[in-house]
C-alpha positions, 0 to 999 in steps of 0.5 A: 695389171689383169685384164678380161674379156667379156663379149666386147669389153675388156675390164682392168683394175683401176690405177691404184694400190698395186696397180702401176701406170705402165707402158705395156698396160696403156699400150693394150688399151690403146690397141683394144681401143683402136680395135673396137673394144669398149674398156673400163677401168674399174674393180674386177671380182674374182667371180667375173674372172672365173666367168671371163671368156679370156683372161690375160695379165701384162708386166712391165717386161713388155709381156702378155701372158695368158693365164691358163687357169684360176682356182679360187676356193675349190672352184676352177 
C-alpha cells in the first residue's frame, strides 16, 4: 500500500484488487488516527503522488519505506 500526506490527511488505496488487508497497513492507519491524522481509503492518482508532501509504502515484512523519488511521464 502507498500513502501520502497532504497537510493532516493520509490517503491510501482501498482494500481491493492488489491491495491486501495486512497487519502493517492496519497498524499504520491506527497510529495515524491516534496521532490526529485523517485517513482516507480511496483511489490515489499519480498526480496526487507527485504533489504530495510525503509518500511512503508498507510491506508484509513490517516495513515502512520512504519514497525518495517518483518519475511519471517525464515529470519527477
